[in-house]
N, CA, C, O and the ligand as a Tripos MOL2 file, in Angstrom:
@<TRIPOS>MOLECULE
protein
  265   263    67     0     0
PROTEIN
NO_CHARGES

@<TRIPOS>ATOM
      1 N         -18.7930    2.1750    1.5610 N.3       1 MET1
      2 CA        -17.3480    2.8420    1.7150 C.3       1 MET1
      3 C         -16.2430    1.9370    1.8010 C.2       1 MET1
      4 O         -16.1260    1.0470    2.6430 O.2       1 MET1
      5 N         -15.4260    2.2170    0.8700 N.am      2 VAL2
      6 CA        -14.1900    1.4240    0.8130 C.3       2 VAL2
      7 C         -13.0600    2.2730    0.8860 C.2       2 VAL2
      8 O         -12.8970    3.3680    0.3480 O.2       2 VAL2
      9 N         -12.0990    1.4630    1.8130 N.am      3 LYS3
     10 CA        -10.8060    2.3930    1.7670 C.3       3 LYS3
     11 C          -9.6280    2.0090    0.8520 C.2       3 LYS3
     12 O          -9.4950    0.8120    0.6000 O.2       3 LYS3
     13 N          -8.9380    2.7110    0.4350 N.am      4 TYR4
     14 CA         -7.9350    2.1320   -0.5250 C.3       4 TYR4
     15 C          -6.6580    2.7060   -0.5390 C.2       4 TYR4
     16 O          -6.7520    3.8400   -0.0690 O.2       4 TYR4
     17 N          -5.4150    2.4210   -0.8890 N.am      5 ALA5
     18 CA         -4.3270    2.8990   -0.9900 C.3       5 ALA5
     19 C          -3.3110    2.4150   -1.9100 C.2       5 ALA5
     20 O          -3.0110    1.2220   -1.9420 O.2       5 ALA5
     21 N          -2.7790    3.2680   -2.6450 N.am      6 ARG6
     22 CA         -2.0780    2.8290   -3.9590 C.3       6 ARG6
     23 C          -0.3540    2.8590   -3.4890 C.2       6 ARG6
     24 O           0.2270    3.8120   -2.9700 O.2       6 ARG6
     25 N           0.1560    1.6860   -3.8000 N.am      7 CYS7
     26 CA          1.6980    1.6340   -3.4210 C.3       7 CYS7
     27 C           2.4830    2.8190   -4.0650 C.2       7 CYS7
     28 O           3.4500    3.2290   -3.4230 O.2       7 CYS7
     29 N           2.1940    3.4080   -5.2280 N.am      8 ASN8
     30 CA          3.1670    4.4440   -5.9600 C.3       8 ASN8
     31 C           2.6730    5.6570   -5.3230 C.2       8 ASN8
     32 O           3.3030    6.6820   -5.5810 O.2       8 ASN8
     33 N           1.6050    5.7540   -4.4920 N.am      9 ALA9
     34 CA          1.5410    7.1100   -3.6910 C.3       9 ALA9
     35 C           2.4260    7.2900   -2.8020 C.2       9 ALA9
     36 O           2.7390    8.4340   -2.4740 O.2       9 ALA9
     37 N           2.9610    6.2680   -2.2800 N.am     10 MET10
     38 CA          4.0110    6.1500   -1.2030 C.3      10 MET10
     39 C           5.2620    5.8540   -1.6290 C.2      10 MET10
     40 O           6.1330    6.4650   -1.0090 O.2      10 MET10
     41 N           5.7080    5.0060   -2.6140 N.am     11 LEU11
     42 CA          6.7850    4.6180   -3.2160 C.3      11 LEU11
     43 C           6.7510    5.0960   -4.8110 C.2      11 LEU11
     44 O           6.6990    4.2300   -5.6850 O.2      11 LEU11
     45 N           6.7770    6.2730   -5.0960 N.am     12 SER12
     46 CA          6.5820    6.8230   -6.3440 C.3      12 SER12
     47 C           7.4870    5.8710   -7.6890 C.2      12 SER12
     48 O           7.0650    5.4200   -8.7540 O.2      12 SER12
     49 N           8.7900    5.8370   -7.0960 N.am     13 LEU13
     50 CA          9.4880    5.0750   -8.1490 C.3      13 LEU13
     51 C           9.7120    3.3980   -8.0970 C.2      13 LEU13
     52 O          10.4620    2.6700   -8.7460 O.2      13 LEU13
     53 N           8.7940    3.1340   -7.1120 N.am     14 ALA14
     54 CA          8.8580    1.4570   -6.7710 C.3      14 ALA14
     55 C           8.6130    0.7700   -8.0750 C.2      14 ALA14
     56 O           7.8020    1.1330   -8.9260 O.2      14 ALA14
     57 N           9.4550   -0.3260   -8.1370 N.am     15 LEU15
     58 CA          9.1510   -1.3470   -9.3020 C.3      15 LEU15
     59 C           8.5900   -2.6990   -8.6960 C.2      15 LEU15
     60 O           8.8650   -3.1900   -7.6010 O.2      15 LEU15
     61 N           7.8050   -3.1430   -9.5960 N.am     16 ASP16
     62 CA          7.2260   -4.6790   -9.1870 C.3      16 ASP16
     63 C           8.0680   -5.6200   -9.5390 C.2      16 ASP16
     64 O           9.2270   -5.3550   -9.8580 O.2      16 ASP16
     65 N           7.5840   -6.8240   -9.5220 N.am     17 GLU17
     66 CA          8.4630   -7.8310   -9.5760 C.3      17 GLU17
     67 C           8.9810   -8.1070  -11.1750 C.2      17 GLU17
     68 O           9.8630   -8.8810  -11.5450 O.2      17 GLU17
     69 N           8.2440   -7.3290  -11.8810 N.am     18 ASN18
     70 CA          8.5520   -7.5030  -13.4290 C.3      18 ASN18
     71 C           9.4520   -6.4640  -13.9060 C.2      18 ASN18
     72 O           9.9310   -6.4980  -15.0400 O.2      18 ASN18
     73 N           9.7270   -5.4100  -12.9460 N.am     19 GLY19
     74 CA         10.6280   -4.2440  -13.1770 C.3      19 GLY19
     75 C           9.9280   -3.2030  -13.7360 C.2      19 GLY19
     76 O          10.4680   -2.3110  -14.3900 O.2      19 GLY19
     77 N           8.5390   -3.2890  -13.4700 N.am     20 GLN20
     78 CA          7.3440   -2.2380  -13.9720 C.3      20 GLN20
     79 C           7.1830   -1.2330  -12.9180 C.2      20 GLN20
     80 O           7.2390   -1.6660  -11.7670 O.2      20 GLN20
     81 N           6.9910    0.0370  -13.0830 N.am     21 PRO21
     82 CA          6.3640    0.8330  -12.0940 C.3      21 PRO21
     83 C           5.2330   -0.0180  -11.3050 C.2      21 PRO21
     84 O           4.3660   -0.7090  -11.8390 O.2      21 PRO21
     85 N           5.4180    0.1730   -9.9960 N.am     22 CYS22
     86 CA          4.5240   -0.6720   -9.2410 C.3      22 CYS22
     87 C           2.8880   -0.0970   -9.0430 C.2      22 CYS22
     88 O           2.5880    0.8690   -8.3420 O.2      22 CYS22
     89 N           2.2110   -0.6870   -9.6010 N.am     23 ARG23
     90 CA          0.7230   -0.2370   -9.6120 C.3      23 ARG23
     91 C          -0.3060   -0.8740   -8.5720 C.2      23 ARG23
     92 O          -1.5170   -0.6580   -8.6290 O.2      23 ARG23
     93 N           0.3080   -1.6840   -7.6170 N.am     24 TYR24
     94 CA         -0.4150   -2.4880   -6.8030 C.3      24 TYR24
     95 C          -1.3650   -1.2080   -5.7800 C.2      24 TYR24
     96 O          -1.0120   -0.1190   -5.3290 O.2      24 TYR24
     97 N          -2.5650   -1.9020   -5.7170 N.am     25 MET25
     98 CA         -3.6300   -0.8930   -4.9030 C.3      25 MET25
     99 C          -4.1710   -1.9770   -3.8050 C.2      25 MET25
    100 O          -4.4640   -3.1300   -4.1210 O.2      25 MET25
    101 N          -4.2470   -1.5740   -2.7630 N.am     26 SER26
    102 CA         -4.8050   -2.2090   -1.7280 C.3      26 SER26
    103 C          -6.1120   -1.7790   -1.3720 C.2      26 SER26
    104 O          -6.2770   -0.5690   -1.2140 O.2      26 SER26
    105 N          -7.1750   -2.6400   -1.2000 N.am     27 GLN27
    106 CA         -8.5400   -2.2480   -1.0730 C.3      27 GLN27
    107 C          -8.9950   -2.9790    0.2550 C.2      27 GLN27
    108 O          -8.5580   -4.1130    0.4510 O.2      27 GLN27
    109 N          -9.8730   -2.3820    1.2070 N.am     28 ALA28
    110 CA        -10.3710   -3.0260    2.2510 C.3      28 ALA28
    111 C         -11.3840   -2.1450    2.8990 C.2      28 ALA28
    112 O         -11.6140   -0.9870    2.5500 O.2      28 ALA28
    113 N         -12.0030   -2.8170    3.9200 N.am     29 ASP29
    114 CA        -13.0260   -2.0210    4.7230 C.3      29 ASP29
    115 C         -12.4260   -1.1600    5.8560 C.2      29 ASP29
    116 O         -13.0300   -0.1460    6.2050 O.2      29 ASP29
    117 N         -11.4460   -1.4600    6.3560 N.am     30 THR30
    118 CA        -10.8050   -0.6670    7.4380 C.3      30 THR30
    119 C          -9.6440   -0.3420    6.9890 C.2      30 THR30
    120 O          -9.2460   -0.8000    5.9170 O.2      30 THR30
    121 N          -8.8970    0.5150    7.7410 N.am     31 GLU31
    122 CA         -7.5930    1.0780    7.4880 C.3      31 GLU31
    123 C          -6.6550    0.0960    8.1090 C.2      31 GLU31
    124 O          -5.5560   -0.0980    7.5900 O.2      31 GLU31
    125 N          -7.0340   -0.5540    9.2230 N.am     32 ASP32
    126 CA         -6.2010   -1.6410   10.0130 C.3      32 ASP32
    127 C          -5.9330   -2.7730    8.7360 C.2      32 ASP32
    128 O          -4.8850   -3.4040    8.6000 O.2      32 ASP32
    129 N          -6.9230   -2.8560    7.9960 N.am     33 ALA33
    130 CA         -6.8670   -4.1050    7.0270 C.3      33 ALA33
    131 C          -5.6930   -3.7150    5.7520 C.2      33 ALA33
    132 O          -4.8080   -4.3910    5.2290 O.2      33 ALA33
    133 N          -6.1650   -2.2700    5.5430 N.am     34 ILE34
    134 CA         -5.2140   -1.8350    4.3850 C.3      34 ILE34
    135 C          -3.7670   -1.8700    4.9940 C.2      34 ILE34
    136 O          -2.9210   -2.4660    4.3260 O.2      34 ILE34
    137 N          -3.3510   -1.2530    6.2840 N.am     35 VAL35
    138 CA         -2.0710   -1.5410    6.9010 C.3      35 VAL35
    139 C          -1.3400   -2.7430    6.6930 C.2      35 VAL35
    140 O          -0.1580   -2.8450    6.3630 O.2      35 VAL35
    141 N          -2.4810   -3.9840    7.0080 N.am     36 ALA36
    142 CA         -1.9570   -5.1960    7.0200 C.3      36 ALA36
    143 C          -1.5510   -5.6360    5.6090 C.2      36 ALA36
    144 O          -0.4790   -6.2070    5.4090 O.2      36 ALA36
    145 N          -2.3530   -5.3820    4.7190 N.am     37 ASP37
    146 CA         -2.3340   -5.8210    3.3770 C.3      37 ASP37
    147 C          -1.1040   -5.2160    2.6920 C.2      37 ASP37
    148 O          -0.3040   -5.8930    2.0460 O.2      37 ASP37
    149 N          -1.0120   -3.9480    2.8710 N.am     38 MET38
    150 CA         -0.2090   -3.1550    2.1290 C.3      38 MET38
    151 C           1.3820   -3.5270    2.8740 C.2      38 MET38
    152 O           2.4050   -3.4540    2.1930 O.2      38 MET38
    153 N           1.4120   -3.8660    4.1200 N.am     39 SER39
    154 CA          2.5740   -4.4300    4.9380 C.3      39 SER39
    155 C           3.2620   -5.3320    4.2260 C.2      39 SER39
    156 O           4.4600   -5.2610    3.9540 O.2      39 SER39
    157 N           2.2070   -6.5290    3.7950 N.am     40 ALA40
    158 CA          2.3980   -7.8900    3.2380 C.3      40 ALA40
    159 C           3.2320   -7.4260    1.8820 C.2      40 ALA40
    160 O           4.3200   -7.8940    1.5460 O.2      40 ALA40
    161 N           2.5700   -6.5160    1.2550 N.am     41 HIS41
    162 CA          2.9690   -6.2210   -0.0640 C.3      41 HIS41
    163 C           4.3490   -5.6700    0.0180 C.2      41 HIS41
    164 O           5.2020   -6.1870   -0.7040 O.2      41 HIS41
    165 N           4.7060   -4.6010    0.8730 N.am     42 LEU42
    166 CA          5.8610   -3.9710    0.9120 C.3      42 LEU42
    167 C           7.0050   -4.7070    1.2050 C.2      42 LEU42
    168 O           8.1060   -4.4440    0.7210 O.2      42 LEU42
    169 N           6.7460   -5.7820    2.1160 N.am     43 LYS43
    170 CA          7.6830   -6.9410    2.5610 C.3      43 LYS43
    171 C           8.0150   -7.8900    1.5030 C.2      43 LYS43
    172 O           9.1610   -8.2090    1.1880 O.2      43 LYS43
    173 N           6.9610   -8.3090    0.9890 N.am     44 GLY44
    174 CA          7.2240   -9.4410   -0.2120 C.3      44 GLY44
    175 C           7.5750   -8.8520   -1.3190 C.2      44 GLY44
    176 O           8.3690   -9.5010   -2.0010 O.2      44 GLY44
    177 N           7.2230   -7.7610   -1.7590 N.am     45 VAL45
    178 CA          7.5890   -7.2090   -3.2740 C.3      45 VAL45
    179 C           8.7620   -6.2280   -3.2720 C.2      45 VAL45
    180 O           9.6890   -6.2430   -4.0820 O.2      45 VAL45
    181 N           8.5930   -5.3270   -2.2020 N.am     46 HIS46
    182 CA          9.7080   -4.1940   -2.2230 C.3      46 HIS46
    183 C          10.7620   -4.5410   -1.1280 C.2      46 HIS46
    184 O          11.7040   -3.7690   -0.9460 O.2      46 HIS46
    185 N          10.6230   -5.7370   -0.3590 N.am     47 GLU47
    186 CA         11.8250   -6.2150    0.5980 C.3      47 GLU47
    187 C          11.9220   -4.9660    1.5110 C.2      47 GLU47
    188 O          13.0630   -4.5770    1.7610 O.2      47 GLU47
    189 N          10.8980   -4.2980    2.0310 N.am     48 LEU48
    190 CA         11.1560   -3.1370    2.9330 C.3      48 LEU48
    191 C          10.2870   -3.4140    4.1340 C.2      48 LEU48
    192 O           9.1950   -3.9790    4.0820 O.2      48 LEU48
    193 N          10.9130   -2.9330    5.2830 N.am     49 ASP49
    194 CA         10.3550   -3.2180    6.7550 C.3      49 ASP49
    195 C           9.0390   -2.2340    6.7080 C.2      49 ASP49
    196 O           8.9940   -1.0040    6.7430 O.2      49 ASP49
    197 N           8.1080   -3.0890    6.6290 N.am     50 PRO50
    198 CA          6.7590   -2.5030    6.9260 C.3      50 PRO50
    199 C           6.6500   -1.5530    8.3790 C.2      50 PRO50
    200 O           5.9570   -0.5360    8.3830 O.2      50 PRO50
    201 N           7.2290   -1.8950    9.3090 N.am     51 ALA51
    202 CA          7.1820   -1.2250   10.6070 C.3      51 ALA51
    203 C           7.3870   -0.1380   10.4620 C.2      51 ALA51
    204 O           6.5200    0.5870   10.9490 O.2      51 ALA51
    205 N           8.4690    0.5200    9.8170 N.am     52 GLU52
    206 CA          8.6010    1.9830    9.6330 C.3      52 GLU52
    207 C           7.8420    2.4940    8.8870 C.2      52 GLU52
    208 O           7.8540    3.7220    8.9720 O.2      52 GLU52
    209 N           6.9050    1.9290    7.8940 N.am     53 LEU53
    210 CA          5.9110    2.6590    6.9450 C.3      53 LEU53
    211 C           4.5420    2.6540    7.4100 C.2      53 LEU53
    212 O           3.7000    3.0720    6.6150 O.2      53 LEU53
    213 N           4.1770    2.2760    8.5030 N.am     54 VAL54
    214 CA          2.7550    2.1770    9.0870 C.3      54 VAL54
    215 C           2.2740    3.6230    8.9510 C.2      54 VAL54
    216 O           1.1750    3.8430    8.4410 O.2      54 VAL54
    217 N           3.0520    4.6130    9.3860 N.am     55 ASN55
    218 CA          2.3970    5.8680    9.2770 C.3      55 ASN55
    219 C           2.1890    6.3670    7.8390 C.2      55 ASN55
    220 O           1.1370    6.8810    7.4580 O.2      55 ASN55
    221 N           3.1250    6.2020    7.1740 N.am     56 ASN56
    222 CA          2.9880    6.4200    5.5560 C.3      56 ASN56
    223 C           1.7880    5.5890    5.0600 C.2      56 ASN56
    224 O           1.0000    6.2040    4.3410 O.2      56 ASN56
    225 N           1.5490    4.4600    5.2880 N.am     57 ILE57
    226 CA          0.4920    3.8290    4.7000 C.3      57 ILE57
    227 C          -0.8260    4.6080    5.1610 C.2      57 ILE57
    228 O          -1.5970    5.0790    4.3250 O.2      57 ILE57
    229 N          -1.0370    4.7160    6.5110 N.am     58 ARG58
    230 CA         -2.1310    5.5320    7.0160 C.3      58 ARG58
    231 C          -2.2950    6.8050    6.2240 C.2      58 ARG58
    232 O          -3.3980    7.2730    5.9390 O.2      58 ARG58
    233 N          -1.0990    7.3590    5.8730 N.am     59 GLY59
    234 CA         -1.1370    8.9420    5.2740 C.3      59 GLY59
    235 C          -1.5530    8.7250    3.8000 C.2      59 GLY59
    236 O          -1.9570    9.7430    3.2370 O.2      59 GLY59
    237 N          -1.5350    7.8100    3.2140 N.am     60 ILE60
    238 CA         -1.8400    7.7550    1.7940 C.3      60 ILE60
    239 C          -3.5280    7.0630    1.5260 C.2      60 ILE60
    240 O          -4.2340    7.2380    0.5330 O.2      60 ILE60
    241 N          -3.8330    6.2870    2.7150 N.am     61 THR61
    242 CA         -5.1080    5.6070    2.7670 C.3      61 THR61
    243 C          -6.0570    6.6220    2.4170 C.2      61 THR61
    244 O          -5.8850    7.7550    2.8660 O.2      61 THR61
    245 N          -7.1210    6.3490    1.6110 N.am     62 LYS62
    246 CA         -8.2430    7.1640    1.3830 C.3      62 LYS62
    247 C          -9.4250    6.3590    1.3290 C.2      62 LYS62
    248 O          -9.3650    5.1340    1.2310 O.2      62 LYS62
    249 N         -10.7020    7.1240    1.4010 N.am     63 THR63
    250 CA        -11.8190    6.3720    1.6540 C.3      63 THR63
    251 C         -12.6770    6.7600    0.4760 C.2      63 THR63
    252 O         -12.8480    7.9740    0.3740 O.2      63 THR63
    253 N         -13.2280    6.0430   -0.3910 N.am     64 THR64
    254 CA        -14.2030    6.1210   -1.5080 C.3      64 THR64
    255 C         -15.5690    5.5880   -1.2260 C.2      64 THR64
    256 O         -15.7540    4.7810   -0.3150 O.2      64 THR64
    257 N         -16.5730    6.0500   -2.0310 N.am     65 ARG65
    258 CA        -17.8250    5.4620   -1.9420 C.3      65 ARG65
    259 C         -17.8410    4.5960   -3.2360 C.2      65 ARG65
    260 O         -17.3560    5.0150   -4.2870 O.2      65 ARG65
    261 N         -18.3940    3.4250   -3.1200 N.am     66 LYS66
    262 CA        -18.5030    2.5560   -4.0540 C.3      66 LYS66
    263 C         -19.8320    2.2780   -4.7740 C.2      66 LYS66
    264 O         -19.8860    1.4320   -5.6670 O.2      66 LYS66
    265 ZN          4.4860   -1.9050   -4.6100 Zn       67 ZN67
@<TRIPOS>BOND
     1     1     2 1
     2     2     3 1
     3     3     4 2
     4     3     5 am
     5     5     6 1
     6     6     7 1
     7     7     8 2
     8     7     9 am
     9     9    10 1
    10    10    11 1
    11    11    12 2
    12    11    13 am
    13    13    14 1
    14    14    15 1
    15    15    16 2
    16    15    17 am
    17    17    18 1
    18    18    19 1
    19    19    20 2
    20    19    21 am
    21    21    22 1
    22    22    23 1
    23    23    24 2
    24    23    25 am
    25    25    26 1
    26    26    27 1
    27    27    28 2
    28    27    29 am
    29    29    30 1
    30    30    31 1
    31    31    32 2
    32    31    33 am
    33    33    34 1
    34    34    35 1
    35    35    36 2
    36    35    37 am
    37    37    38 1
    38    38    39 1
    39    39    40 2
    40    39    41 am
    41    41    42 1
    42    42    43 1
    43    43    44 2
    44    43    45 am
    45    45    46 1
    46    46    47 1
    47    47    48 2
    48    47    49 am
    49    49    50 1
    50    50    51 1
    51    51    52 2
    52    51    53 am
    53    53    54 1
    54    54    55 1
    55    55    56 2
    56    55    57 am
    57    57    58 1
    58    58    59 1
    59    59    60 2
    60    59    61 am
    61    61    62 1
    62    62    63 1
    63    63    64 2
    64    63    65 am
    65    65    66 1
    66    66    67 1
    67    67    68 2
    68    67    69 am
    69    69    70 1
    70    70    71 1
    71    71    72 2
    72    71    73 am
    73    73    74 1
    74    74    75 1
    75    75    76 2
    76    75    77 am
    77    77    78 1
    78    78    79 1
    79    79    80 2
    80    79    81 am
    81    81    82 1
    82    82    83 1
    83    83    84 2
    84    83    85 am
    85    85    86 1
    86    86    87 1
    87    87    88 2
    88    87    89 am
    89    89    90 1
    90    90    91 1
    91    91    92 2
    92    91    93 am
    93    93    94 1
    94    94    95 1
    95    95    96 2
    96    95    97 am
    97    97    98 1
    98    98    99 1
    99    99   100 2
   100    99   101 am
   101   101   102 1
   102   102   103 1
   103   103   104 2
   104   103   105 am
   105   105   106 1
   106   106   107 1
   107   107   108 2
   108   107   109 am
   109   109   110 1
   110   110   111 1
   111   111   112 2
   112   111   113 am
   113   113   114 1
   114   114   115 1
   115   115   116 2
   116   115   117 am
   117   117   118 1
   118   118   119 1
   119   119   120 2
   120   119   121 am
   121   121   122 1
   122   122   123 1
   123   123   124 2
   124   123   125 am
   125   125   126 1
   126   126   127 1
   127   127   128 2
   128   127   129 am
   129   129   130 1
   130   130   131 1
   131   131   132 2
   132   131   133 am
   133   133   134 1
   134   134   135 1
   135   135   136 2
   136   135   137 am
   137   137   138 1
   138   138   139 1
   139   139   140 2
   140   139   141 am
   141   141   142 1
   142   142   143 1
   143   143   144 2
   144   143   145 am
   145   145   146 1
   146   146   147 1
   147   147   148 2
   148   147   149 am
   149   149   150 1
   150   150   151 1
   151   151   152 2
   152   151   153 am
   153   153   154 1
   154   154   155 1
   155   155   156 2
   156   155   157 am
   157   157   158 1
   158   158   159 1
   159   159   160 2
   160   159   161 am
   161   161   162 1
   162   162   163 1
   163   163   164 2
   164   163   165 am
   165   165   166 1
   166   166   167 1
   167   167   168 2
   168   167   169 am
   169   169   170 1
   170   170   171 1
   171   171   172 2
   172   171   173 am
   173   173   174 1
   174   174   175 1
   175   175   176 2
   176   175   177 am
   177   177   178 1
   178   178   179 1
   179   179   180 2
   180   179   181 am
   181   181   182 1
   182   182   183 1
   183   183   184 2
   184   183   185 am
   185   185   186 1
   186   186   187 1
   187   187   188 2
   188   187   189 am
   189   189   190 1
   190   190   191 1
   191   191   192 2
   192   191   193 am
   193   193   194 1
   194   194   195 1
   195   195   196 2
   196   195   197 am
   197   197   198 1
   198   198   199 1
   199   199   200 2
   200   199   201 am
   201   201   202 1
   202   202   203 1
   203   203   204 2
   204   203   205 am
   205   205   206 1
   206   206   207 1
   207   207   208 2
   208   207   209 am
   209   209   210 1
   210   210   211 1
   211   211   212 2
   212   211   213 am
   213   213   214 1
   214   214   215 1
   215   215   216 2
   216   215   217 am
   217   217   218 1
   218   218   219 1
   219   219   220 2
   220   219   221 am
   221   221   222 1
   222   222   223 1
   223   223   224 2
   224   223   225 am
   225   225   226 1
   226   226   227 1
   227   227   228 2
   228   227   229 am
   229   229   230 1
   230   230   231 1
   231   231   232 2
   232   231   233 am
   233   233   234 1
   234   234   235 1
   235   235   236 2
   236   235   237 am
   237   237   238 1
   238   238   239 1
   239   239   240 2
   240   239   241 am
   241   241   242 1
   242   242   243 1
   243   243   244 2
   244   243   245 am
   245   245   246 1
   246   246   247 1
   247   247   248 2
   248   247   249 am
   249   249   250 1
   250   250   251 1
   251   251   252 2
   252   251   253 am
   253   253   254 1
   254   254   255 1
   255   255   256 2
   256   255   257 am
   257   257   258 1
   258   258   259 1
   259   259   260 2
   260   259   261 am
   261   261   262 1
   262   262   263 1
   263   263   264 2
@<TRIPOS>SUBSTRUCTURE
     1 MET1         2 RESIDUE 1 A MET
     2 VAL2         6 RESIDUE 1 A VAL
     3 LYS3        10 RESIDUE 1 A LYS
     4 TYR4        14 RESIDUE 1 A TYR
     5 ALA5        18 RESIDUE 1 A ALA
     6 ARG6        22 RESIDUE 1 A ARG
     7 CYS7        26 RESIDUE 1 A CYS
     8 ASN8        30 RESIDUE 1 A ASN
     9 ALA9        34 RESIDUE 1 A ALA
    10 MET10       38 RESIDUE 1 A MET
    11 LEU11       42 RESIDUE 1 A LEU
    12 SER12       46 RESIDUE 1 A SER
    13 LEU13       50 RESIDUE 1 A LEU
    14 ALA14       54 RESIDUE 1 A ALA
    15 LEU15       58 RESIDUE 1 A LEU
    16 ASP16       62 RESIDUE 1 A ASP
    17 GLU17       66 RESIDUE 1 A GLU
    18 ASN18       70 RESIDUE 1 A ASN
    19 GLY19       74 RESIDUE 1 A GLY
    20 GLN20       78 RESIDUE 1 A GLN
    21 PRO21       82 RESIDUE 1 A PRO
    22 CYS22       86 RESIDUE 1 A CYS
    23 ARG23       90 RESIDUE 1 A ARG
    24 TYR24       94 RESIDUE 1 A TYR
    25 MET25       98 RESIDUE 1 A MET
    26 SER26      102 RESIDUE 1 A SER
    27 GLN27      106 RESIDUE 1 A GLN
    28 ALA28      110 RESIDUE 1 A ALA
    29 ASP29      114 RESIDUE 1 A ASP
    30 THR30      118 RESIDUE 1 A THR
    31 GLU31      122 RESIDUE 1 A GLU
    32 ASP32      126 RESIDUE 1 A ASP
    33 ALA33      130 RESIDUE 1 A ALA
    34 ILE34      134 RESIDUE 1 A ILE
    35 VAL35      138 RESIDUE 1 A VAL
    36 ALA36      142 RESIDUE 1 A ALA
    37 ASP37      146 RESIDUE 1 A ASP
    38 MET38      150 RESIDUE 1 A MET
    39 SER39      154 RESIDUE 1 A SER
    40 ALA40      158 RESIDUE 1 A ALA
    41 HIS41      162 RESIDUE 1 A HIS
    42 LEU42      166 RESIDUE 1 A LEU
    43 LYS43      170 RESIDUE 1 A LYS
    44 GLY44      174 RESIDUE 1 A GLY
    45 VAL45      178 RESIDUE 1 A VAL
    46 HIS46      182 RESIDUE 1 A HIS
    47 GLU47      186 RESIDUE 1 A GLU
    48 LEU48      190 RESIDUE 1 A LEU
    49 ASP49      194 RESIDUE 1 A ASP
    50 PRO50      198 RESIDUE 1 A PRO
    51 ALA51      202 RESIDUE 1 A ALA
    52 GLU52      206 RESIDUE 1 A GLU
    53 LEU53      210 RESIDUE 1 A LEU
    54 VAL54      214 RESIDUE 1 A VAL
    55 ASN55      218 RESIDUE 1 A ASN
    56 ASN56      222 RESIDUE 1 A ASN
    57 ILE57      226 RESIDUE 1 A ILE
    58 ARG58      230 RESIDUE 1 A ARG
    59 GLY59      234 RESIDUE 1 A GLY
    60 ILE60      238 RESIDUE 1 A ILE
    61 THR61      242 RESIDUE 1 A THR
    62 LYS62      246 RESIDUE 1 A LYS
    63 THR63      250 RESIDUE 1 A THR
    64 THR64      254 RESIDUE 1 A THR
    65 ARG65      258 RESIDUE 1 A ARG
    66 LYS66      262 RESIDUE 1 A LYS
    67 ZN67       265 GROUP 0 **** ****
């Protein structure tokens, strides 16, 4: 089982550093790791405050079987 979250599931109009629609996908074994990874992405690429988006990140985190 792997958890994943797509940046554009939360920020549908977000652009990456090249001005393209952001396709970043975070993948990890635990939801906490997803939150940590996506928080770093949101802060680094989109210059957003991840503290306000933790619930959103958890909301779009999905679990898949590999
Ligand atoms: Zn992004």
